[in-house]
MOPAC internal coordinates of N, CA, C and O (Angstrom, degrees):
PM7 1SCF
backbone

  N    0.0000 0     0.00 0     0.00 0    0    0    0
  C    1.3985 1     0.00 0     0.00 0    1    0    0
  C    1.5783 1   106.88 1     0.00 0    2    1    0
  O    1.2310 1   120.95 1   -52.51 1    3    2    1
  N    1.3757 1   115.78 1   127.49 1    3    2    1
  C    1.4587 1   120.61 1  -176.47 1    5    3    2
  C    1.4789 1   113.64 1   -78.00 1    6    5    3
  O    1.2310 1   118.90 1   -38.99 1    7    6    5
  N    1.2391 1   119.71 1   141.01 1    7    6    5
  C    1.4545 1   129.64 1  -177.88 1    9    7    6
  C    1.5648 1   105.76 1   -72.49 1   10    9    7
  O    1.2310 1   122.08 1   -40.19 1   11   10    9
  N    1.3291 1   113.62 1   139.81 1   11   10    9
  C    1.4576 1   117.08 1   177.47 1   13   11   10
  C    1.7000 1   113.57 1   -71.95 1   14   13   11
  O    1.2310 1   119.43 1   -27.12 1   15   14   13
  N    1.2649 1   118.70 1   152.88 1   15   14   13
  C    1.3674 1   118.81 1   174.75 1   17   15   14
  C    1.5778 1   114.61 1   -82.59 1   18   17   15
  O    1.2310 1   121.45 1   -41.39 1   19   18   17
  N    1.3271 1   114.82 1   138.61 1   19   18   17
  C    1.3844 1   119.75 1   179.80 1   21   19   18
  C    1.5300 1   112.80 1  -122.61 1   22   21   19
  O    1.2310 1   122.08 1   -33.39 1   23   22   21
  N    1.3304 1   113.63 1   146.61 1   23   22   21
  C    1.5554 1   112.60 1   170.17 1   25   23   22
  C    1.5250 1   107.58 1   -66.59 1   26   25   23
  O    1.2310 1   122.21 1   -39.29 1   27   26   25
  N    1.4160 1   113.38 1   140.71 1   27   26   25
  C    1.4067 1   119.23 1  -175.76 1   29   27   26
  C    1.5587 1   114.87 1   -51.89 1   30   29   27
  O    1.2310 1   119.18 1   144.16 1   31   30   29
  N    1.4273 1   119.17 1   -35.84 1   31   30   29
  C    1.3759 1   121.40 1  -177.87 1   33   31   30
  C    1.6207 1   113.07 1   -60.61 1   34   33   31
  O    1.2310 1   118.99 1   162.61 1   35   34   33
  N    1.3649 1   119.52 1   -17.39 1   35   34   33
  C    1.3913 1   120.52 1  -175.40 1   37   35   34
  C    1.5566 1   110.29 1   -92.82 1   38   37   35
  O    1.2310 1   119.38 1   176.06 1   39   38   37
  N    1.2895 1   118.78 1    -3.94 1   39   38   37
  C    1.4417 1   125.18 1  -173.36 1   41   39   38
  C    1.5908 1   103.87 1   -76.64 1   42   41   39
  O    1.2310 1   118.27 1   -47.45 1   43   42   41
  N    1.3255 1   120.89 1   132.55 1   43   42   41
  C    1.4535 1   121.10 1   174.61 1   45   43   42
  C    1.4732 1   112.37 1   -70.99 1   46   45   43
  O    1.2310 1   118.96 1   -29.27 1   47   46   45
  N    1.3611 1   119.60 1   150.73 1   47   46   45
  C    1.5272 1   116.32 1   168.24 1   49   47   46
  C    1.4138 1   117.08 1   -56.67 1   50   49   47
  O    1.2310 1   120.31 1   -35.80 1   51   50   49
  N    1.3198 1   117.02 1   144.20 1   51   50   49
  C    1.3795 1   127.65 1  -176.26 1   53   51   50
  C    1.5429 1   122.84 1    92.99 1   54   53   51
  O    1.2310 1   124.72 1   169.47 1   55   54   53
  N    1.3431 1   108.54 1   -10.53 1   55   54   53
  C    1.5454 1   118.00 1  -176.99 1   57   55   54
  C    1.4738 1   107.36 1   -84.16 1   58   57   55
  O    1.2310 1   121.71 1   -33.45 1   59   58   57
  N    1.3090 1   114.34 1   146.55 1   59   58   57
  C    1.4312 1   125.22 1   174.47 1   61   59   58
  C    1.5678 1   108.37 1   -98.11 1   62   61   59
  O    1.2310 1   117.76 1   -45.45 1   63   62   61
  N    1.3493 1   121.87 1   134.55 1   63   62   61
  C    1.4932 1   122.95 1  -178.38 1   65   63   62
  C    1.5495 1   102.27 1  -138.56 1   66   65   63
  O    1.2310 1   125.73 1   -11.67 1   67   66   65
  N    1.4714 1   106.60 1   168.33 1   67   66   65
  C    1.4847 1   117.30 1   172.56 1   69   67   66
  C    1.5184 1   101.24 1  -122.41 1   70   69   67
  O    1.2310 1   122.28 1   -44.40 1   71   70   69
  N    1.4626 1   113.23 1   135.60 1   71   70   69
  C    1.4954 1   117.64 1   175.21 1   73   71   70
  C    1.5361 1   109.49 1   -72.92 1   74   73   71
  O    1.2310 1   120.23 1   -53.45 1   75   74   73
  N    1.3043 1   117.17 1   126.55 1   75   74   73
  C    1.4227 1   115.95 1  -179.12 1   77   75   74
  C    1.4591 1   111.84 1  -116.37 1   78   77   75
  O    1.2310 1   117.61 1   163.63 1   79   78   77
  N    1.3200 1   122.15 1   -16.37 1   79   78   77
  C    1.4051 1   126.69 1   176.12 1   81   79   78
  C    1.5391 1   116.50 1  -160.47 1   82   81   79
  O    1.2310 1   121.38 1   -39.58 1   83   82   81
  N    1.3652 1   114.96 1   140.42 1   83   82   81
  C    1.4419 1   116.23 1   174.49 1   85   83   82
  C    1.5641 1   106.19 1  -118.89 1   86   85   83
  O    1.2310 1   123.52 1   -63.08 1   87   86   85
  N    1.2991 1   110.86 1   116.92 1   87   86   85
  C    1.5041 1   116.09 1  -174.01 1   89   87   86
  C    1.6255 1   104.33 1   -99.98 1   90   89   87
  O    1.2310 1   119.55 1  -101.29 1   91   90   89
  N    1.3076 1   118.46 1    78.71 1   91   90   89
  C    1.3768 1   126.74 1  -179.44 1   93   91   90
  C    1.5736 1   111.94 1  -150.06 1   94   93   91
  O    1.2310 1   121.26 1    -9.62 1   95   94   93
  N    1.3206 1   115.19 1   170.38 1   95   94   93
  C    1.4378 1   117.98 1   177.71 1   97   95   94
  C    1.4764 1   112.98 1   -80.69 1   98   97   95
  O    1.2310 1   122.66 1     3.76 1   99   98   97
  N    1.3378 1   112.51 1  -176.24 1   99   98   97
  C    1.3800 1   118.95 1  -173.82 1  101   99   98
  C    1.5954 1   111.97 1   -60.62 1  102  101   99
  O    1.2310 1   119.96 1   145.04 1  103  102  101
  N    1.2862 1   117.67 1   -34.96 1  103  102  101
  C    1.4594 1   119.71 1   179.23 1  105  103  102
  C    1.4211 1   113.31 1   -66.00 1  106  105  103
  O    1.2310 1   117.78 1   136.50 1  107  106  105
  N    1.4013 1   121.83 1   -43.50 1  107  106  105
  C    1.3702 1   122.84 1  -178.29 1  109  107  106
  C    1.4445 1   108.40 1   -68.93 1  110  109  107
  O    1.2310 1   118.22 1   134.14 1  111  110  109
  N    1.3657 1   121.00 1   -45.86 1  111  110  109
  C    1.4250 1   120.64 1   173.49 1  113  111  110
  C    1.5888 1   119.61 1   -51.35 1  114  113  111
  O    1.2310 1   125.33 1   134.31 1  115  114  113
  N    1.3676 1   107.36 1   -45.69 1  115  114  113
  C    1.4776 1   112.52 1   177.58 1  117  115  114
  C    1.6297 1   113.04 1   -65.48 1  118  117  115
  O    1.2310 1   121.55 1   143.38 1  119  118  117
  N    1.3550 1   114.63 1   -36.62 1  119  118  117
  C    1.5430 1   116.97 1   178.27 1  121  119  118
  C    1.4277 1   107.74 1   -64.25 1  122  121  119
  O    1.2310 1   119.02 1   132.89 1  123  122  121
  N    1.3565 1   119.47 1   -47.11 1  123  122  121
  C    1.4870 1   120.13 1  -179.61 1  125  123  122
  C    1.2926 1   116.63 1   -60.16 1  126  125  123
  O    1.2310 1   119.64 1   140.86 1  127  126  125
  N    1.4804 1   118.30 1   -39.14 1  127  126  125
  C    1.4870 1   120.92 1   174.20 1  129  127  126
  C    1.5019 1   112.98 1   -64.82 1  130  129  127
  O    1.2310 1   119.79 1   146.58 1  131  130  129
  N    1.3563 1   118.00 1   -33.42 1  131  130  129
  C    1.4042 1   116.62 1   179.62 1  133  131  130
  C    1.5844 1   107.32 1   -74.25 1  134  133  131
  O    1.2310 1   117.02 1   152.30 1  135  134  133
  N    1.2464 1   123.28 1   -27.70 1  135  134  133
  C    1.4112 1   122.88 1   168.95 1  137  135  134
  C    1.5958 1   117.50 1   -66.19 1  138  137  135
  O    1.2310 1   125.03 1   160.50 1  139  138  137
  N    1.2687 1   107.94 1   -19.50 1  139  138  137
  C    1.6265 1   114.78 1  -173.12 1  141  139  138
  C    1.4478 1   115.95 1    97.23 1  142  141  139
  O    1.2310 1   119.69 1  -156.35 1  143  142  141
  N    1.3566 1   118.21 1    23.65 1  143  142  141
  C    1.4188 1   120.58 1  -174.61 1  145  143  142
  C    1.5890 1   106.64 1  -125.59 1  146  145  143
  O    1.2310 1   123.74 1   -58.60 1  147  146  145
  N    1.3283 1   110.42 1   121.40 1  147  146  145
  C    1.4137 1   112.70 1  -176.95 1  149  147  146
  C    1.6652 1   108.42 1  -148.75 1  150  149  147
  O    1.2310 1   118.17 1   -11.64 1  151  150  149
  N    1.1913 1   121.10 1   168.36 1  151  150  149
  C    1.5064 1   126.65 1   176.75 1  153  151  150
  C    1.4911 1   108.92 1   -53.83 1  154  153  151
  O    1.2310 1   121.97 1   -44.59 1  155  154  153
  N    1.3922 1   113.83 1   135.41 1  155  154  153
  C    1.4222 1   121.99 1   173.61 1  157  155  154
  C    1.6033 1   109.68 1    95.80 1  158  157  155
  O    1.2310 1   120.84 1   175.67 1  159  158  157
  N    1.2932 1   115.99 1    -4.33 1  159  158  157
  C    1.4783 1   113.90 1  -178.24 1  161  159  158
  C    1.5093 1   113.05 1   -91.08 1  162  161  159
  O    1.2310 1   121.13 1   -31.78 1  163  162  161
  N    1.3022 1   115.44 1   148.22 1  163  162  161
  C    1.4280 1   116.52 1   177.55 1  165  163  162
  C    1.5826 1   107.91 1   -98.47 1  166  165  163
  O    1.2310 1   122.08 1   -36.07 1  167  166  165
  N    1.2976 1   113.63 1   143.93 1  167  166  165
  C    1.3687 1   121.56 1  -178.65 1  169  167  166
  C    1.5599 1   112.40 1  -148.50 1  170  169  167
  O    1.2310 1   121.04 1   -20.71 1  171  170  169
  N    1.3823 1   115.62 1   159.29 1  171  170  169
  C    1.4132 1   117.77 1   179.55 1  173  171  170
  C    1.3969 1   109.63 1  -117.12 1  174  173  171
  O    1.2310 1   118.85 1   -45.73 1  175  174  173
  N    1.4166 1   119.80 1   134.27 1  175  174  173
  C    1.4761 1   121.34 1  -178.49 1  177  175  174
  C    1.5088 1   104.69 1   -83.70 1  178  177  175
  O    1.2310 1   123.39 1   -48.77 1  179  178  177
  N    1.4284 1   111.11 1   131.23 1  179  178  177
  C    1.5014 1   114.26 1   173.86 1  181  179  178
  C    1.5182 1   110.76 1  -101.04 1  182  181  179
  O    1.2310 1   119.02 1   147.16 1  183  182  181
  N    1.3408 1   119.47 1   -32.84 1  183  182  181
  C    1.4442 1   124.53 1  -170.17 1  185  183  182
  C    1.4568 1   106.76 1  -153.60 1  186  185  183
  O    1.2310 1   119.45 1   -55.10 1  187  186  185
  N    1.4260 1   118.66 1   124.90 1  187  186  185
  C    1.4155 1   120.59 1  -179.91 1  189  187  186
  C    1.5968 1   106.44 1  -155.29 1  190  189  187
  O    1.2310 1   120.21 1   -83.68 1  191  190  189
  N    1.2524 1   117.20 1    96.32 1  191  190  189
  C    1.4574 1   121.06 1   178.69 1  193  191  190
  C    1.4717 1   108.09 1  -129.56 1  194  193  191
  O    1.2310 1   117.90 1   -64.53 1  195  194  193
  N    1.3456 1   121.60 1   115.47 1  195  194  193
  C    1.4187 1   119.87 1  -176.33 1  197  195  194
  C    1.5492 1   107.64 1   -72.64 1  198  197  195
  O    1.2310 1   116.37 1   -33.83 1  199  198  197
  N    1.2326 1   124.50 1   146.17 1  199  198  197
  C    1.5104 1   123.91 1     0.59 1  201  199  198
  C    1.4224 1   112.28 1   -96.66 1  202  201  199
  O    1.2310 1   116.25 1  -148.39 1  203  202  201
  N    1.3121 1   124.73 1    31.61 1  203  202  201
  C    1.4032 1   125.68 1  -173.12 1  205  203  202
  C    1.5635 1   109.98 1   -89.00 1  206  205  203
  O    1.2310 1   119.73 1     4.13 1  207  206  205
  N    1.2980 1   118.13 1  -175.87 1  207  206  205
  C    1.4535 1   125.12 1   177.83 1  209  207  206
  C    1.5885 1   106.46 1   -63.20 1  210  209  207
  O    1.2310 1   121.43 1   -20.70 1  211  210  209
  N    1.3436 1   114.87 1   159.30 1  211  210  209
  C    1.3752 1   125.40 1   169.52 1  213  211  210
  C    1.4835 1   113.03 1  -116.06 1  214  213  211
  O    1.2310 1   119.06 1   -62.10 1  215  214  213
  N    1.3868 1   119.41 1   117.90 1  215  214  213
  C    1.5207 1   127.16 1  -179.26 1  217  215  214
  C    1.4156 1   108.47 1   -98.69 1  218  217  215
  O    1.2310 1   122.59 1   -52.36 1  219  218  217
  N    1.4882 1   112.64 1   127.64 1  219  218  217
  C    1.5015 1   121.90 1  -177.05 1  221  219  218
  C    1.4198 1   107.15 1  -123.21 1  222  221  219
  O    1.2310 1   117.24 1   -23.38 1  223  222  221
  N    1.3053 1   122.86 1   156.62 1  223  222  221
  C    1.4058 1   134.17 1   168.79 1  225  223  222
  C    1.5704 1   112.20 1  -111.54 1  226  225  223
  O    1.2310 1   122.00 1   -65.91 1  227  226  225
  N    1.3260 1   113.78 1   114.09 1  227  226  225
  C    1.4452 1   118.68 1  -176.38 1  229  227  226
  C    1.5748 1   100.27 1  -119.31 1  230  229  227
  O    1.2310 1   119.06 1   -68.86 1  231  230  229
  N    1.2088 1   119.41 1   111.14 1  231  230  229
  C    1.4427 1   126.50 1  -172.92 1  233  231  230
  C    1.4656 1   107.94 1    60.83 1  234  233  231
  O    1.2310 1   120.74 1    61.70 1  235  234  233
  N    1.3515 1   116.20 1  -118.30 1  235  234  233
  C    1.4924 1   123.94 1   172.55 1  237  235  234
  C    1.5012 1   116.01 1   -99.44 1  238  237  235
  O    1.2310 1   122.35 1  -174.12 1  239  238  237
  N    1.3065 1   113.10 1     5.88 1  239  238  237
  C    1.4777 1   119.15 1  -177.66 1  241  239  238
  C    1.5221 1   118.02 1  -104.48 1  242  241  239
  O    1.2310 1   118.59 1   -53.05 1  243  242  241
  N    1.3011 1   120.30 1   126.95 1  243  242  241
  C    1.4993 1   120.08 1   174.00 1  245  243  242
  C    1.4786 1   110.01 1   -93.27 1  246  245  243
  O    1.2310 1   122.60 1   -41.64 1  247  246  245
  N    1.3610 1   112.63 1   138.36 1  247  246  245
  C    1.3973 1   122.36 1  -170.01 1  249  247  246
  C    1.6779 1    99.57 1  -124.21 1  250  249  247
  O    1.2310 1   122.39 1   -46.08 1  251  250  249
  N    1.2894 1   113.03 1   133.92 1  251  250  249
  C    1.4451 1   119.40 1   175.12 1  253  251  250
  C    1.5815 1   107.28 1  -107.90 1  254  253  251
  O    1.2310 1   121.29 1   -64.08 1  255  254  253
  N    1.3945 1   115.13 1   115.92 1  255  254  253
  C    1.4606 1   115.78 1  -174.06 1  257  255  254
  C    1.5530 1   105.26 1  -110.66 1  258  257  255
  O    1.2310 1   116.32 1   -30.84 1  259  258  257
  N    1.2914 1   124.59 1   149.16 1  259  258  257
  C    1.3831 1   126.57 1   176.40 1  261  259  258
  C    1.5374 1   106.50 1   -70.54 1  262  261  259
  O    1.2310 1   121.38 1   -14.10 1  263  262  261
  N    1.3442 1   114.97 1   165.90 1  263  262  261
  C    1.4522 1   122.35 1   174.43 1  265  263  262
  C    1.5685 1   108.05 1   -60.12 1  266  265  263
  O    1.2310 1   121.46 1   129.94 1  267  266  265
  N    1.2987 1   114.82 1   -50.06 1  267  266  265
  C    1.4374 1   116.76 1   179.90 1  269  267  266
  C    1.4753 1   118.65 1   -58.17 1  270  269  267
  O    1.2310 1   118.79 1   145.47 1  271  270  269
  N    1.4485 1   119.91 1   -34.53 1  271  270  269
  C    1.3494 1   126.73 1   163.93 1  273  271  270
  C    1.4405 1   120.64 1   -53.85 1  274  273  271
  O    1.2310 1   127.27 1   131.82 1  275  274  273
  N    1.4559 1   103.62 1   -48.18 1  275  274  273
  C    1.5565 1   112.89 1  -176.32 1  277  275  274
  C    1.5235 1   110.19 1   -69.87 1  278  277  275
  O    1.2310 1   117.88 1   158.13 1  279  278  277
  N    1.2007 1   121.64 1   -21.87 1  279  278  277
  C    1.4591 1   127.89 1   176.52 1  281  279  278
  C    1.5195 1   113.24 1   -68.63 1  282  281  279
  O    1.2310 1   119.71 1   151.14 1  283  282  281
  N    1.3883 1   118.16 1   -28.86 1  283  282  281
  C    1.3502 1   124.56 1  -179.27 1  285  283  282
  C    1.5312 1   119.04 1   -98.30 1  286  285  283
  O    1.2310 1   121.08 1   178.09 1  287  286  285
  N    1.3097 1   115.54 1    -1.91 1  287  286  285
  C    1.5011 1   125.76 1   174.49 1  289  287  286
  C    1.4250 1   114.24 1   -99.05 1  290  289  287
  O    1.2310 1   119.73 1   -72.18 1  291  290  289
  N    1.2995 1   118.12 1   107.82 1  291  290  289
  C    1.4927 1   122.08 1  -177.36 1  293  291  290
  C    1.6156 1   107.79 1   -95.87 1  294  293  291
  O    1.2310 1   123.37 1   -41.09 1  295  294  293
  N    1.2675 1   111.15 1   138.91 1  295  294  293
  C    1.4434 1   120.26 1  -176.02 1  297  295  294
  C    1.5081 1   113.87 1  -132.26 1  298  297  295
  O    1.2310 1   120.96 1    -7.52 1  299  298  297
  N    1.3563 1   115.77 1   172.48 1  299  298  297
  C    1.4515 1   121.03 1  -175.80 1  301  299  298
  C    1.5120 1   101.55 1  -139.04 1  302  301  299
  O    1.2310 1   118.16 1   -51.70 1  303  302  301
  N    1.3591 1   121.12 1   128.30 1  303  302  301
  C    1.4622 1   122.70 1   172.73 1  305  303  302
  C    1.4913 1   117.74 1   -47.36 1  306  305  303
  O    1.2310 1   117.98 1   -46.91 1  307  306  305
  N    1.2615 1   121.45 1   133.09 1  307  306  305
  C    1.5421 1   115.96 1   171.13 1  309  307  306
  C    1.5330 1   108.35 1   -71.08 1  310  309  307
  O    1.2310 1   122.95 1   -43.00 1  311  310  309
  N    1.3135 1   111.96 1   137.00 1  311  310  309
  C    1.4489 1   121.69 1   178.93 1  313  311  310
  C    1.5181 1   110.67 1   -69.67 1  314  313  311
  O    1.2310 1   117.55 1   -50.36 1  315  314  313
  N    1.1696 1   122.26 1   129.64 1  315  314  313
  C    1.5406 1   128.24 1  -177.86 1  317  315  314
  C    1.6374 1   102.11 1   -88.62 1  318  317  315
  O    1.2310 1   122.47 1   -51.30 1  319  318  317
  N    1.2940 1   112.87 1   128.70 1  319  318  317
  C    1.3683 1   123.84 1   171.53 1  321  319  318
  C    1.5461 1   113.70 1   -66.85 1  322  321  319
  O    1.2310 1   118.87 1   -44.34 1  323  322  321
  N    1.2861 1   119.76 1   135.66 1  323  322  321
  C    1.4744 1   123.04 1   178.52 1  325  323  322
  C    1.4376 1   111.03 1  -104.75 1  326  325  323
  O    1.2310 1   120.10 1   180.00 1  327  326  325

């Protein structure tokens, strides 16, 4: 069964997710790409409390995303190997 997509701001701290969609305009997509964040990337949520900023770890880089940006980034939890 496939996991549902969630907006990034709803993911609890400590969870690893994969970016599956960015629902924003050209400007937002370009800005996120400049920051090194795009669809298909795996990231770890470090801090996410609405309505504040969302802090994520992409590789060895920490990114701070506004609440508005985090609402437009949709993710899927990384499956844990058993």
